[in-house]
Structures are given as C-alpha cells and as structure tokens.
N, C-alpha and C positions, 0 to 999 in steps of 0.2 A: 218252535223248535228248529234248530236249524238243519233245513234240508241237506246240506252239503257237507253232511258228516261223512268221511270214510274211515277212520279209527277212531277207537274208542280214547287214545290221545287228543283228539278233536272234541269229542263232545262239550256240551255245556251242561253246569249245573241244572239237574230238572229232566232232562232229555231222557225218552224211553227210546229203547234201543233193541233191535233182533241182530245178534250174533250171525254174522254171514260166513265168517271164515277167519283162518290164520294164516301168517306167513308161511310156514313150513311144518312138520311133524313135531319139534322140538316143542314148538309152540302152542300148537293142539294138544301135546298131552300136559303140558303146564295150566293150560288155561283148564282143561277137562278138571285137572285136581279140584280148581277150586269151583268146579260145578258147573262149567261155562263152557259149552258147546255148539256148536251150529244149530242154531233157531233157537236159542235161549233168550228169553226177554227177558229184559233188564232196564235199570234205571238211574242215572247218574245221580248221586248224591252231594259228590263236590269233587271238582277235577282241579285240584291245587296245583299252581305253576311250579314246572319244576319238579315237581314231587308225583306222589299215586295219584289213582283217580279211583276215588271210592263208590263203588254200586254196592247196589241192592238185588237180591235176587230173593223173591218170596219170604220176604222180613229179616233178611240175613244179610250185614253189611258186610262185604270183602274190600280190600286195599290193594289194589292191582297196582303192581310196580309200572314207572313211565314207560321202560322198555318193553315190557309186555304188553301194555298199553298201545302202543306204537304199531303191533304187527298183531292185532285184533280188528277185524275190520267189520264193522255196523250200517245197518241200514234203519234211518228214522223208525219208528213204531207207534203206534197208538195205545195209550193207557190201556191196563186191563178196565173190564167191566166191573162194577161191584156187583156181586152177587144178589139175587132180589129173593124175598122168601116166597114160598108159595102161598097160596090162600088155602088150599086142600089139606 
C-alpha cells in the first residue's frame, strides 16, 4: 500500500483507505450523498487515469469523479478482518 496517499485521486488500485475529510462543505455534502463521510472505510477498485476512481464500500461499487476525488482526503487503512463463526 502507498503510505503517502493524501487524496482519493492519488490512491492506487486495491488500496484500503479511511476518509479523513473534504476540502469544503459542498464537497462534504456531495460525498455524503454517496455514503462517504469522515471515518468511512473504502477500497479502491480501479483508479482510471484522467477518469473516475471506482471504490467499494460494503460491497457496493461507486464511481467518484476525478474532481471530487481530488477533494477527498484519505489515510491508509487495514482491510477489515473476516468475521469468524463462533463454536457456541
């Protein structure tokens, strides 16, 4: 994983990320309409050069426009652990 990721637009395919913020309130509300707010855990499925960034969140894929992706700040994250069945 690339530890220098700062915005969603800079992320690499396969990166797991935590959304840390947005550049302003308009971007915040636009991101929230996609279900992406501060603290959201997302995975980059495909970062298309000069095109959208395709992410997944809870098994739903969303294409985020490049300009919006440039305004969403992120930090690297660990992938979620698979839930284990209890023996009880």
